[in-house]
All heavy atoms as a GROMACS GRO file, in nm:
protein
  596
    1MET      N    1  -1.846  -0.126  -0.915
    1MET     CA    2  -1.700  -0.099  -0.901
    1MET      C    3  -1.672  -0.075  -0.763
    1MET      O    4  -1.712   0.018  -0.699
    1MET     CB    5  -1.662   0.015  -0.996
    1MET     CG    6  -1.697   0.011  -1.131
    1MET     SD    7  -1.598  -0.109  -1.219
    1MET     CE    8  -1.671  -0.097  -1.379
    2GLU      N    9  -1.586  -0.172  -0.699
    2GLU     CA   10  -1.547  -0.151  -0.563
    2GLU      C   11  -1.415  -0.081  -0.557
    2GLU      O   12  -1.338  -0.079  -0.650
    2GLU     CB   13  -1.531  -0.297  -0.507
    2GLU     CG   14  -1.659  -0.356  -0.474
    2GLU     CD   15  -1.641  -0.479  -0.392
    2GLU    OE1   16  -1.551  -0.488  -0.317
    2GLU    OE2   17  -1.728  -0.570  -0.406
    3CYS      N   18  -1.395  -0.019  -0.443
    3CYS     CA   19  -1.275   0.047  -0.424
    3CYS      C   20  -1.207   0.010  -0.284
    3CYS      O   21  -1.262   0.057  -0.187
    3CYS     CB   22  -1.290   0.205  -0.424
    3CYS     SG   23  -1.143   0.296  -0.426
    4GLY      N   24  -1.123  -0.091  -0.284
    4GLY     CA   25  -1.072  -0.129  -0.159
    4GLY      C   26  -1.104  -0.276  -0.135
    4GLY      O   27  -1.185  -0.327  -0.208
    5PRO      N   28  -1.042  -0.335  -0.036
    5PRO     CA   29  -0.942  -0.283   0.043
    5PRO      C   30  -0.819  -0.257  -0.029
    5PRO      O   31  -0.804  -0.306  -0.149
    5PRO     CB   32  -0.927  -0.387   0.154
    5PRO     CG   33  -0.964  -0.512   0.083
    5PRO     CD   34  -1.069  -0.476  -0.005
    6THR      N   35  -0.717  -0.182   0.019
    6THR     CA   36  -0.601  -0.148  -0.049
    6THR      C   37  -0.468  -0.221   0.024
    6THR      O   38  -0.460  -0.196   0.140
    6THR     CB   39  -0.579   0.005  -0.059
    6THR    OG1   40  -0.695   0.066  -0.114
    6THR    CG2   41  -0.454   0.034  -0.135
    7MET      N   42  -0.401  -0.298  -0.048
    7MET     CA   43  -0.287  -0.360  -0.005
    7MET      C   44  -0.178  -0.263  -0.014
    7MET      O   45  -0.152  -0.196  -0.116
    7MET     CB   46  -0.256  -0.487  -0.078
    7MET     CG   47  -0.351  -0.598  -0.053
    7MET     SD   48  -0.334  -0.729  -0.173
    7MET     CE   49  -0.479  -0.713  -0.271
    8VAL      N   50  -0.103  -0.228   0.103
    8VAL     CA   51  -0.002  -0.128   0.103
    8VAL      C   52   0.135  -0.166   0.145
    8VAL      O   53   0.229  -0.091   0.147
    8VAL     CB   54  -0.053  -0.015   0.200
    8VAL    CG1   55  -0.180   0.057   0.140
    8VAL    CG2   56  -0.074  -0.058   0.334
    9GLY      N   57   0.159  -0.297   0.179
    9GLY     CA   58   0.296  -0.334   0.216
    9GLY      C   59   0.300  -0.481   0.248
    9GLY      O   60   0.201  -0.557   0.259
   10ASP      N   61   0.424  -0.527   0.260
   10ASP     CA   62   0.450  -0.675   0.295
   10ASP      C   63   0.490  -0.672   0.447
   10ASP      O   64   0.495  -0.576   0.514
   10ASP     CB   65   0.553  -0.733   0.220
   10ASP     CG   66   0.681  -0.667   0.221
   10ASP    OD1   67   0.708  -0.611   0.319
   10ASP    OD2   68   0.763  -0.681   0.119
   11GLY      N   69   0.518  -0.795   0.493
   11GLY     CA   70   0.552  -0.819   0.626
   11GLY      C   71   0.672  -0.743   0.682
   11GLY      O   72   0.688  -0.727   0.802
   12GLU      N   73   0.748  -0.689   0.593
   12GLU     CA   74   0.878  -0.625   0.624
   12GLU      C   75   0.857  -0.470   0.609
   12GLU      O   76   0.966  -0.404   0.623
   12GLU     CB   77   0.993  -0.672   0.541
   12GLU     CG   78   1.023  -0.825   0.575
   12GLU     CD   79   1.132  -0.879   0.492
   12GLU    OE1   80   1.217  -0.792   0.437
   12GLU    OE2   81   1.142  -1.000   0.465
   13SER      N   82   0.745  -0.418   0.581
   13SER     CA   83   0.714  -0.284   0.560
   13SER      C   84   0.742  -0.198   0.686
   13SER      O   85   0.721  -0.258   0.807
   13SER     CB   86   0.576  -0.258   0.504
   13SER     OG   87   0.570  -0.310   0.373
   14ASP      N   88   0.761  -0.076   0.677
   14ASP     CA   89   0.783   0.014   0.797
   14ASP      C   90   0.651   0.028   0.883
   14ASP      O   91   0.557   0.079   0.824
   14ASP     CB   92   0.826   0.155   0.736
   14ASP     CG   93   0.833   0.254   0.850
   14ASP    OD1   94   0.821   0.240   0.964
   14ASP    OD2   95   0.877   0.374   0.815
   15ALA      N   96   0.658  -0.025   0.997
   15ALA     CA   97   0.537  -0.028   1.076
   15ALA      C   98   0.484   0.110   1.114
   15ALA      O   99   0.367   0.116   1.124
   15ALA     CB  100   0.568  -0.114   1.217
   16THR      N  101   0.566   0.206   1.131
   16THR     CA  102   0.528   0.340   1.150
   16THR      C  103   0.438   0.399   1.044
   16THR      O  104   0.337   0.458   1.060
   16THR     CB  105   0.645   0.432   1.188
   16THR    OG1  106   0.720   0.370   1.293
   16THR    CG2  107   0.602   0.577   1.224
   17LEU      N  108   0.499   0.372   0.917
   17LEU     CA  109   0.422   0.421   0.801
   17LEU      C  110   0.290   0.343   0.779
   17LEU      O  111   0.190   0.400   0.750
   17LEU     CB  112   0.507   0.405   0.676
   17LEU     CG  113   0.446   0.447   0.535
   17LEU    CD1  114   0.406   0.592   0.547
   17LEU    CD2  115   0.540   0.412   0.427
   18MET      N  116   0.291   0.226   0.811
   18MET     CA  117   0.171   0.139   0.797
   18MET      C  118   0.065   0.187   0.897
   18MET      O  119  -0.055   0.192   0.870
   18MET     CB  120   0.198  -0.011   0.816
   18MET     CG  121   0.282  -0.067   0.711
   18MET     SD  122   0.219  -0.068   0.556
   18MET     CE  123   0.318   0.062   0.473
   19GLU      N  124   0.107   0.228   1.018
   19GLU     CA  125   0.023   0.279   1.120
   19GLU      C  126  -0.047   0.412   1.068
   19GLU      O  127  -0.162   0.433   1.091
   19GLU     CB  128   0.093   0.307   1.243
   19GLU     CG  129   0.007   0.344   1.374
   19GLU     CD  130   0.089   0.355   1.491
   19GLU    OE1  131   0.178   0.269   1.522
   19GLU    OE2  132   0.073   0.453   1.566
   20LYS      N  133   0.036   0.500   0.995
   20LYS     CA  134  -0.023   0.625   0.945
   20LYS      C  135  -0.130   0.600   0.833
   20LYS      O  136  -0.216   0.678   0.824
   20LYS     CB  137   0.094   0.706   0.894
   20LYS     CG  138   0.185   0.762   0.994
   20LYS     CD  139   0.294   0.846   0.929
   20LYS     CE  140   0.388   0.900   1.034
   20LYS     NZ  141   0.496   0.978   0.989
   21LEU      N  142  -0.107   0.486   0.768
   21LEU     CA  143  -0.218   0.447   0.670
   21LEU      C  144  -0.331   0.362   0.733
   21LEU      O  145  -0.413   0.313   0.655
   21LEU     CB  146  -0.150   0.364   0.558
   21LEU     CG  147  -0.030   0.427   0.483
   21LEU    CD1  148   0.031   0.336   0.386
   21LEU    CD2  149  -0.087   0.553   0.410
   22GLU      N  150  -0.328   0.342   0.859
   22GLU     CA  151  -0.430   0.262   0.937
   22GLU      C  152  -0.438   0.124   0.880
   22GLU      O  153  -0.550   0.064   0.868
   22GLU     CB  154  -0.567   0.332   0.938
   22GLU     CG  155  -0.566   0.462   0.999
   22GLU     CD  156  -0.700   0.536   0.999
   22GLU    OE1  157  -0.800   0.475   0.961
   22GLU    OE2  158  -0.706   0.656   1.031
   23ALA      N  159  -0.323   0.068   0.840
   23ALA     CA  160  -0.314  -0.054   0.778
   23ALA      C  161  -0.289  -0.169   0.890
   23ALA      O  162  -0.210  -0.139   0.988
   23ALA     CB  163  -0.202  -0.069   0.675
   24LYS      N  164  -0.334  -0.284   0.873
   24LYS     CA  165  -0.330  -0.402   0.960
   24LYS      C  166  -0.252  -0.510   0.886
   24LYS      O  167  -0.276  -0.538   0.775
   24LYS     CB  168  -0.466  -0.444   1.006
   24LYS     CG  169  -0.558  -0.342   1.063
   24LYS     CD  170  -0.501  -0.289   1.204
   24LYS     CE  171  -0.605  -0.192   1.261
   24LYS     NZ  172  -0.538  -0.094   1.336
   25LEU      N  173  -0.162  -0.574   0.968
   25LEU     CA  174  -0.091  -0.685   0.909
   25LEU      C  175  -0.174  -0.815   0.911
   25LEU      O  176  -0.234  -0.850   1.019
   25LEU     CB  177   0.038  -0.710   0.998
   25LEU     CG  178   0.140  -0.810   0.936
   25LEU    CD1  179   0.191  -0.774   0.796
   25LEU    CD2  180   0.256  -0.820   1.028
   26MET      N  181  -0.198  -0.867   0.799
   26MET     CA  182  -0.296  -0.989   0.776
   26MET      C  183  -0.224  -1.097   0.698
   26MET      O  184  -0.140  -1.062   0.615
   26MET     CB  185  -0.423  -0.933   0.718
   26MET     CG  186  -0.495  -0.816   0.791
   26MET     SD  187  -0.642  -0.772   0.705
   26MET     CE  188  -0.749  -0.893   0.757
   27LYS      N  189  -0.283  -1.215   0.707
   27LYS     CA  190  -0.245  -1.320   0.628
   27LYS      C  191  -0.362  -1.373   0.550
   27LYS      O  192  -0.457  -1.426   0.629
   27LYS     CB  193  -0.169  -1.430   0.704
   27LYS     CG  194  -0.119  -1.537   0.619
   27LYS     CD  195  -0.043  -1.637   0.702
   27LYS     CE  196   0.015  -1.757   0.630
   27LYS     NZ  197   0.078  -1.853   0.701
   28GLN      N  198  -0.366  -1.367   0.431
   28GLN     CA  199  -0.491  -1.413   0.350
   28GLN      C  200  -0.486  -1.564   0.351
   28GLN      O  201  -0.384  -1.634   0.334
   28GLN     CB  202  -0.486  -1.356   0.207
   28GLN     CG  203  -0.497  -1.210   0.206
   28GLN     CD  204  -0.623  -1.143   0.225
   28GLN    OE1  205  -0.725  -1.214   0.223
   28GLN    NE2  206  -0.629  -1.015   0.272
   29LEU      N  207  -0.603  -1.623   0.352
   29LEU     CA  208  -0.618  -1.769   0.338
   29LEU      C  209  -0.551  -1.820   0.210
   29LEU      O  210  -0.588  -1.760   0.109
   29LEU     CB  211  -0.763  -1.807   0.346
   29LEU     CG  212  -0.808  -1.952   0.341
   29LEU    CD1  213  -0.746  -2.019   0.462
   29LEU    CD2  214  -0.944  -1.972   0.320
   30GLY      N  215  -0.470  -1.916   0.218
   30GLY     CA  216  -0.394  -1.971   0.103
   30GLY      C  217  -0.263  -1.910   0.076
   30GLY      O  218  -0.189  -1.960   0.007
   31ASN      N  219  -0.230  -1.795   0.140
   31ASN     CA  220  -0.099  -1.730   0.118
   31ASN      C  221   0.003  -1.776   0.224
   31ASN      O  222  -0.046  -1.806   0.333
   31ASN     CB  223  -0.112  -1.574   0.117
   31ASN     CG  224  -0.178  -1.522  -0.007
   31ASN    OD1  225  -0.198  -1.590  -0.101
   31ASN    ND2  226  -0.218  -1.398  -0.006
   32GLU      N  227   0.118  -1.782   0.193
   32GLU     CA  228   0.217  -1.815   0.286
   32GLU      C  229   0.292  -1.688   0.345
   32GLU      O  230   0.387  -1.692   0.432
   32GLU     CB  231   0.335  -1.909   0.230
   32GLU     CG  232   0.265  -2.042   0.196
   32GLU     CD  233   0.377  -2.132   0.137
   32GLU    OE1  234   0.493  -2.106   0.169
   32GLU    OE2  235   0.332  -2.235   0.075
   33PHE      N  236   0.248  -1.569   0.308
   33PHE     CA  237   0.302  -1.440   0.350
   33PHE      C  238   0.211  -1.356   0.404
   33PHE      O  239   0.085  -1.364   0.384
   33PHE     CB  240   0.376  -1.377   0.226
   33PHE     CG  241   0.269  -1.349   0.110
   33PHE    CD1  242   0.206  -1.230   0.101
   33PHE    CD2  243   0.258  -1.452   0.010
   33PHE    CE1  244   0.110  -1.209  -0.001
   33PHE    CE2  245   0.169  -1.422  -0.098
   33PHE     CZ  246   0.095  -1.310  -0.098
   34GLN      N  247   0.255  -1.254   0.482
   34GLN     CA  248   0.165  -1.154   0.542
   34GLN      C  249   0.174  -1.020   0.460
   34GLN      O  250   0.281  -0.997   0.391
   34GLN     CB  251   0.211  -1.122   0.686
   34GLN     CG  252   0.195  -1.232   0.778
   34GLN     CD  253   0.234  -1.197   0.925
   34GLN    OE1  254   0.341  -1.150   0.940
   34GLN    NE2  255   0.150  -1.228   1.019
   35GLU      N  256   0.076  -0.939   0.466
   35GLU     CA  257   0.061  -0.818   0.394
   35GLU      C  258  -0.011  -0.719   0.480
   35GLU      O  259  -0.112  -0.751   0.557
   35GLU     CB  260   0.003  -0.829   0.260
   35GLU     CG  261  -0.131  -0.889   0.249
   35GLU     CD  262  -0.174  -0.940   0.120
   35GLU    OE1  263  -0.113  -0.902   0.018
   35GLU    OE2  264  -0.278  -1.006   0.108
   36TYR      N  265   0.013  -0.593   0.463
   36TYR     CA  266  -0.056  -0.488   0.534
   36TYR      C  267  -0.172  -0.443   0.437
   36TYR      O  268  -0.157  -0.415   0.312
   36TYR     CB  269   0.035  -0.365   0.544
   36TYR     CG  270   0.117  -0.368   0.671
   36TYR    CD1  271   0.252  -0.425   0.663
   36TYR    CD2  272   0.070  -0.344   0.804
   36TYR    CE1  273   0.326  -0.429   0.780
   36TYR    CE2  274   0.150  -0.348   0.912
   36TYR     CZ  275   0.282  -0.391   0.896
   36TYR     OH  276   0.362  -0.399   1.012
   37ILE      N  277  -0.288  -0.437   0.494
   37ILE     CA  278  -0.407  -0.395   0.425
   37ILE      C  279  -0.481  -0.279   0.505
   37ILE      O  280  -0.489  -0.282   0.616
   37ILE     CB  281  -0.504  -0.509   0.406
   37ILE    CG1  282  -0.433  -0.622   0.327
   37ILE    CG2  283  -0.641  -0.470   0.335
   37ILE    CD1  284  -0.512  -0.752   0.316
   38THR      N  285  -0.526  -0.181   0.420
   38THR     CA  286  -0.595  -0.068   0.482
   38THR      C  287  -0.733  -0.056   0.422
   38THR      O  288  -0.756  -0.100   0.298
   38THR     CB  289  -0.535   0.058   0.473
   38THR    OG1  290  -0.601   0.161   0.526
   38THR    CG2  291  -0.508   0.103   0.318
   39LYS      N  292  -0.836  -0.013   0.493
   39LYS     CA  293  -0.973   0.015   0.435
   39LYS      C  294  -0.974   0.146   0.346
   39LYS      O  295  -1.086   0.160   0.278
   39LYS     CB  296  -1.078   0.021   0.540
   39LYS     CG  297  -1.089  -0.106   0.622
   39LYS     CD  298  -1.191  -0.087   0.728
   39LYS     CE  299  -1.216  -0.231   0.803
   39LYS     NZ  300  -1.303  -0.208   0.920
   40TRP      N  301  -0.870   0.216   0.355
   40TRP     CA  302  -0.861   0.335   0.272
   40TRP      C  303  -0.872   0.310   0.121
   40TRP      O  304  -0.824   0.219   0.071
   40TRP     CB  305  -0.743   0.411   0.300
   40TRP     CG  306  -0.740   0.479   0.438
   40TRP    CD1  307  -0.810   0.467   0.538
   40TRP    CD2  308  -0.629   0.572   0.480
   40TRP    NE1  309  -0.773   0.540   0.649
   40TRP    CE2  310  -0.649   0.602   0.614
   40TRP    CE3  311  -0.511   0.613   0.420
   40TRP    CZ2  312  -0.569   0.682   0.680
   40TRP    CZ3  313  -0.432   0.704   0.493
   40TRP    CH2  314  -0.460   0.731   0.630
   41SER      N  315  -0.918   0.404   0.048
   41SER     CA  316  -0.927   0.404  -0.096
   41SER      C  317  -0.780   0.424  -0.147
   41SER      O  318  -0.697   0.489  -0.077
   41SER     CB  319  -1.018   0.503  -0.151
   41SER     OG  320  -0.966   0.630  -0.134
   42PRO      N  321  -0.748   0.370  -0.267
   42PRO     CA  322  -0.620   0.406  -0.322
   42PRO      C  323  -0.578   0.556  -0.326
   42PRO      O  324  -0.471   0.594  -0.290
   42PRO     CB  325  -0.617   0.340  -0.463
   42PRO     CG  326  -0.716   0.231  -0.446
   42PRO     CD  327  -0.823   0.281  -0.353
   43ARG      N  328  -0.682   0.629  -0.353
   43ARG     CA  329  -0.658   0.779  -0.376
   43ARG      C  330  -0.610   0.837  -0.241
   43ARG      O  331  -0.516   0.911  -0.225
   43ARG     CB  332  -0.784   0.861  -0.417
   43ARG     CG  333  -0.778   1.004  -0.409
   43ARG     CD  334  -0.914   1.070  -0.430
   43ARG     NE  335  -1.016   1.023  -0.341
   43ARG     CZ  336  -1.023   1.054  -0.200
   43ARG    NH1  337  -0.932   1.140  -0.152
   43ARG    NH2  338  -1.112   1.006  -0.138
   44LYS      N  339  -0.675   0.789  -0.129
   44LYS     CA  340  -0.645   0.850  -0.001
   44LYS      C  341  -0.499   0.794   0.055
   44LYS      O  342  -0.418   0.871   0.098
   44LYS     CB  343  -0.746   0.798   0.108
   44LYS     CG  344  -0.727   0.858   0.240
   44LYS     CD  345  -0.844   0.825   0.334
   44LYS     CE  346  -0.822   0.889   0.469
   44LYS     NZ  347  -0.934   0.858   0.564
   45VAL      N  348  -0.473   0.668   0.009
   45VAL     CA  349  -0.333   0.616   0.038
   45VAL      C  350  -0.235   0.693  -0.041
   45VAL      O  351  -0.132   0.730   0.022
   45VAL     CB  352  -0.329   0.462   0.002
   45VAL    CG1  353  -0.186   0.410   0.011
   45VAL    CG2  354  -0.419   0.380   0.094
   46LEU      N  355  -0.257   0.708  -0.163
   46LEU     CA  356  -0.151   0.789  -0.243
   46LEU      C  357  -0.137   0.932  -0.190
   46LEU      O  358  -0.024   0.985  -0.200
   46LEU     CB  359  -0.190   0.783  -0.388
   46LEU     CG  360  -0.186   0.641  -0.457
   46LEU    CD1  361  -0.239   0.644  -0.600
   46LEU    CD2  362  -0.030   0.600  -0.462
   47ASN      N  363  -0.243   0.995  -0.160
   47ASN     CA  364  -0.231   1.127  -0.098
   47ASN      C  365  -0.151   1.131   0.028
   47ASN      O  366  -0.069   1.216   0.051
   47ASN     CB  367  -0.372   1.185  -0.074
   47ASN     CG  368  -0.455   1.237  -0.210
   47ASN    OD1  369  -0.374   1.238  -0.311
   47ASN    ND2  370  -0.572   1.247  -0.188
   48GLN      N  371  -0.169   1.037   0.112
   48GLN     CA  372  -0.097   1.038   0.237
   48GLN      C  373   0.044   0.998   0.218
   48GLN      O  374   0.140   1.062   0.281
   48GLN     CB  375  -0.163   0.927   0.340
   48GLN     CG  376  -0.085   0.915   0.470
   48GLN     CD  377  -0.094   1.044   0.555
   48GLN    OE1  378  -0.198   1.109   0.559
   48GLN    NE2  379   0.012   1.078   0.609
   49LEU      N  380   0.077   0.904   0.126
   49LEU     CA  381   0.214   0.875   0.096
   49LEU      C  382   0.288   0.990   0.036
   49LEU      O  383   0.408   1.012   0.066
   49LEU     CB  384   0.214   0.755   0.000
   49LEU     CG  385   0.180   0.615   0.054
   49LEU    CD1  386   0.170   0.509  -0.044
   49LEU    CD2  387   0.280   0.580   0.169
   50GLU      N  388   0.219   1.070  -0.040
   50GLU     CA  389   0.276   1.198  -0.099
   50GLU      C  390   0.320   1.288   0.016
   50GLU      O  391   0.430   1.348   0.012
   50GLU     CB  392   0.188   1.265  -0.202
   50GLU     CG  393   0.256   1.386  -0.263
   50GLU     CD  394   0.163   1.453  -0.365
   50GLU    OE1  395   0.040   1.445  -0.345
   50GLU    OE2  396   0.210   1.521  -0.457
   51LYS      N  397   0.232   1.303   0.111
   51LYS     CA  398   0.272   1.385   0.230
   51LYS      C  399   0.393   1.343   0.306
   51LYS      O  400   0.462   1.409   0.372
   51LYS     CB  401   0.139   1.389   0.323
   51LYS     CG  402   0.027   1.474   0.276
   51LYS     CD  403  -0.082   1.461   0.369
   51LYS     CE  404  -0.208   1.523   0.314
   51LYS     NZ  405  -0.332   1.506   0.399
   52GLU      N  406   0.417   1.200   0.295
   52GLU     CA  407   0.531   1.149   0.361
   52GLU      C  408   0.649   1.150   0.274
   52GLU      O  409   0.756   1.085   0.310
   52GLU     CB  410   0.488   0.999   0.390
   52GLU     CG  411   0.378   0.980   0.491
   52GLU     CD  412   0.418   1.031   0.635
   52GLU    OE1  413   0.527   1.025   0.672
   52GLU    OE2  414   0.314   1.086   0.688
   53GLY      N  415   0.641   1.196   0.160
   53GLY     CA  416   0.762   1.214   0.062
   53GLY      C  417   0.770   1.114  -0.038
   53GLY      O  418   0.870   1.114  -0.113
   54TRP      N  419   0.667   1.031  -0.058
   54TRP     CA  420   0.676   0.930  -0.160
   54TRP      C  421   0.624   0.988  -0.296
   54TRP      O  422   0.528   1.062  -0.300
   54TRP     CB  423   0.594   0.810  -0.121
   54TRP     CG  424   0.654   0.728  -0.011
   54TRP    CD1  425   0.638   0.759   0.123
   54TRP    CD2  426   0.748   0.625  -0.018
   54TRP    NE1  427   0.710   0.668   0.206
   54TRP    CE2  428   0.782   0.586   0.114
   54TRP    CE3  429   0.815   0.550  -0.129
   54TRP    CZ2  430   0.876   0.483   0.142
   54TRP    CZ3  431   0.895   0.458  -0.088
   54TRP    CH2  432   0.920   0.409   0.035
   55LYS      N  433   0.676   0.938  -0.407
   55LYS     CA  434   0.632   0.987  -0.544
   55LYS      C  435   0.600   0.860  -0.628
   55LYS      O  436   0.673   0.762  -0.622
   55LYS     CB  437   0.741   1.062  -0.620
   55LYS     CG  438   0.785   1.181  -0.542
   55LYS     CD  439   0.680   1.291  -0.542
   55LYS     CE  440   0.726   1.416  -0.460
   55LYS     NZ  441   0.625   1.494  -0.415
   56VAL      N  442   0.489   0.862  -0.702
   56VAL     CA  443   0.446   0.757  -0.797
   56VAL      C  444   0.549   0.766  -0.908
   56VAL      O  445   0.566   0.866  -0.976
   56VAL     CB  446   0.307   0.768  -0.839
   56VAL    CG1  447   0.270   0.655  -0.943
   56VAL    CG2  448   0.208   0.755  -0.722
   57VAL      N  449   0.609   0.650  -0.950
   57VAL     CA  450   0.701   0.642  -1.060
   57VAL      C  451   0.640   0.556  -1.183
   57VAL      O  452   0.679   0.564  -1.286
   57VAL     CB  453   0.842   0.597  -1.035
   57VAL    CG1  454   0.905   0.702  -0.936
   57VAL    CG2  455   0.835   0.467  -0.966
   58ALA      N  456   0.546   0.469  -1.141
   58ALA     CA  457   0.479   0.378  -1.247
   58ALA      C  458   0.340   0.321  -1.190
   58ALA      O  459   0.331   0.316  -1.066
   58ALA     CB  460   0.572   0.263  -1.279
   59MET      N  461   0.271   0.281  -1.286
   59MET     CA  462   0.138   0.231  -1.255
   59MET      C  463   0.107   0.116  -1.350
   59MET      O  464   0.140   0.140  -1.481
   59MET     CB  465   0.027   0.329  -1.248
   59MET     CG  466  -0.113   0.277  -1.212
   59MET     SD  467  -0.188   0.215  -1.360
   59MET     CE  468  -0.354   0.223  -1.304
   60ALA      N  469   0.048   0.005  -1.318
   60ALA     CA  470   0.006  -0.101  -1.414
   60ALA      C  471  -0.127  -0.150  -1.369
   60ALA      O  472  -0.158  -0.158  -1.259
   60ALA     CB  473   0.114  -0.205  -1.408
   61GLY      N  474  -0.203  -0.186  -1.468
   61GLY     CA  475  -0.335  -0.252  -1.443
   61GLY      C  476  -0.317  -0.401  -1.469
   61GLY      O  477  -0.261  -0.444  -1.580
   62ILE      N  478  -0.358  -0.477  -1.378
   62ILE     CA  479  -0.351  -0.621  -1.382
   62ILE      C  480  -0.494  -0.671  -1.361
   62ILE      O  481  -0.535  -0.695  -1.246
   62ILE     CB  482  -0.255  -0.686  -1.281
   62ILE    CG1  483  -0.118  -0.602  -1.282
   62ILE    CG2  484  -0.233  -0.828  -1.301
   62ILE    CD1  485  -0.032  -0.611  -1.161
   63GLY      N  486  -0.562  -0.710  -1.469
   63GLY     CA  487  -0.701  -0.753  -1.453
   63GLY      C  488  -0.787  -0.639  -1.390
   63GLY      O  489  -0.785  -0.527  -1.442
   64GLN      N  490  -0.851  -0.666  -1.274
   64GLN     CA  491  -0.926  -0.569  -1.199
   64GLN      C  492  -0.834  -0.498  -1.096
   64GLN      O  493  -0.893  -0.421  -1.013
   64GLN     CB  494  -1.046  -0.625  -1.146
   64GLN     CG  495  -1.156  -0.667  -1.244
   64GLN     CD  496  -1.280  -0.721  -1.182
   64GLN    OE1  497  -1.275  -0.766  -1.068
   64GLN    NE2  498  -1.382  -0.716  -1.251
   65THR      N  499  -0.710  -0.527  -1.091
   65THR     CA  500  -0.620  -0.471  -0.995
   65THR      C  501  -0.524  -0.373  -1.055
   65THR      O  502  -0.482  -0.380  -1.159
   65THR     CB  503  -0.533  -0.592  -0.933
   65THR    OG1  504  -0.618  -0.685  -0.875
   65THR    CG2  505  -0.429  -0.543  -0.837
   66CYS      N  506  -0.499  -0.258  -0.969
   66CYS     CA  507  -0.396  -0.163  -1.013
   66CYS      C  508  -0.278  -0.175  -0.918
   66CYS      O  509  -0.298  -0.184  -0.802
   66CYS     CB  510  -0.455  -0.023  -1.001
   66CYS     SG  511  -0.585   0.011  -1.128
   67ALA      N  512  -0.170  -0.162  -0.971
   67ALA     CA  513  -0.043  -0.153  -0.885
   67ALA      C  514   0.042  -0.036  -0.916
   67ALA      O  515   0.053   0.001  -1.036
   67ALA     CB  516   0.047  -0.288  -0.917
   68TRP      N  517   0.080   0.026  -0.806
   68TRP     CA  518   0.162   0.150  -0.814
   68TRP      C  519   0.301   0.123  -0.759
   68TRP      O  520   0.314   0.054  -0.660
   68TRP     CB  521   0.099   0.258  -0.737
   68TRP     CG  522  -0.016   0.322  -0.794
   68TRP    CD1  523  -0.028   0.426  -0.885
   68TRP    CD2  524  -0.152   0.287  -0.766
   68TRP    NE1  525  -0.164   0.448  -0.919
   68TRP    CE2  526  -0.240   0.367  -0.843
   68TRP    CE3  527  -0.221   0.188  -0.690
   68TRP    CZ2  528  -0.373   0.353  -0.842
   68TRP    CZ3  529  -0.350   0.174  -0.691
   68TRP    CH2  530  -0.429   0.262  -0.758
   69THR      N  531   0.406   0.169  -0.831
   69THR     CA  532   0.535   0.167  -0.790
   69THR      C  533   0.580   0.308  -0.736
   69THR      O  534   0.554   0.407  -0.806
   69THR     CB  535   0.636   0.123  -0.894
   69THR    OG1  536   0.597   0.001  -0.938
   69THR    CG2  537   0.778   0.120  -0.838
   70LEU      N  538   0.629   0.318  -0.607
   70LEU     CA  539   0.665   0.449  -0.554
   70LEU      C  540   0.804   0.449  -0.525
   70LEU      O  541   0.876   0.353  -0.495
   70LEU     CB  542   0.576   0.477  -0.438
   70LEU     CG  543   0.429   0.508  -0.463
   70LEU    CD1  544   0.343   0.378  -0.462
   70LEU    CD2  545   0.373   0.600  -0.351
   71TYR      N  546   0.859   0.575  -0.505
   71TYR     CA  547   0.999   0.598  -0.468
   71TYR      C  548   1.013   0.714  -0.372
   71TYR      O  549   0.928   0.806  -0.381
   71TYR     CB  550   1.076   0.636  -0.588
   71TYR     CG  551   1.212   0.683  -0.577
   71TYR    CD1  552   1.311   0.591  -0.553
   71TYR    CD2  553   1.246   0.820  -0.570
   71TYR    CE1  554   1.448   0.636  -0.529
   71TYR    CE2  555   1.372   0.864  -0.544
   71TYR     CZ  556   1.476   0.768  -0.524
   71TYR     OH  557   1.601   0.810  -0.508
   72LYS      N  558   1.092   0.708  -0.276
   72LYS     CA  559   1.120   0.809  -0.180
   72LYS      C  560   1.274   0.834  -0.179
   72LYS      O  561   1.347   0.734  -0.149
   72LYS     CB  562   1.058   0.778  -0.038
   72LYS     CG  563   1.086   0.888   0.061
   72LYS     CD  564   1.017   0.851   0.198
   72LYS     CE  565   1.033   0.968   0.291
   72LYS     NZ  566   0.969   0.935   0.422
   73GLU      N  567   1.311   0.952  -0.194
   73GLU     CA  568   1.450   0.984  -0.180
   73GLU      C  569   1.498   0.957  -0.042
   73GLU      O  570   1.433   0.984   0.064
   73GLU     CB  571   1.479   1.140  -0.203
   73GLU     CG  572   1.613   1.182  -0.221
   73GLU     CD  573   1.669   1.148  -0.358
   73GLU    OE1  574   1.595   1.141  -0.456
   73GLU    OE2  575   1.791   1.114  -0.361
   74ASN      N  576   1.610   0.885  -0.019
   74ASN     CA  577   1.671   0.855   0.116
   74ASN      C  578   1.576   0.771   0.199
   74ASN      O  579   1.567   0.801   0.318
   74ASN     CB  580   1.720   0.982   0.180
   74ASN     CG  581   1.824   1.050   0.104
   74ASN    OD1  582   1.911   0.989   0.056
   74ASN    ND2  583   1.802   1.188   0.108
   75ALA      N  584   1.504   0.680   0.133
   75ALA     CA  585   1.404   0.593   0.218
   75ALA      C  586   1.469   0.495   0.310
   75ALA      O  587   1.404   0.436   0.391
   75ALA     CB  588   1.310   0.525   0.114
   76LEU      N  589   1.600   0.479   0.282
   76LEU     CA  590   1.665   0.374   0.372
   76LEU      C  591   1.703   0.433   0.495
   76LEU      O  592   1.725   0.448   0.588
   76LEU     CB  593   1.785   0.308   0.296
   76LEU     CG  594   1.752   0.245   0.152
   76LEU    CD1  595   1.888   0.206   0.103
   76LEU    CD2  596   1.676   0.119   0.184
   0.00000   0.00000   0.00000
């Protein structure tokens, strides 16, 4: 069972937050879009996001992938 890499954002994500997650902007072969990816485990990512004021509101399992939806009050 592998843990990571963890996809944490798209090309329009907050660069400052992505830096705190040590995420790099990458484009996967075959994709037309960029995404931020970190070597951190999901647990570490979620812990850091909680410190930044984000809360998990939903989670879904998609095959071997887990997706979390988060919310932050006044995130705009």
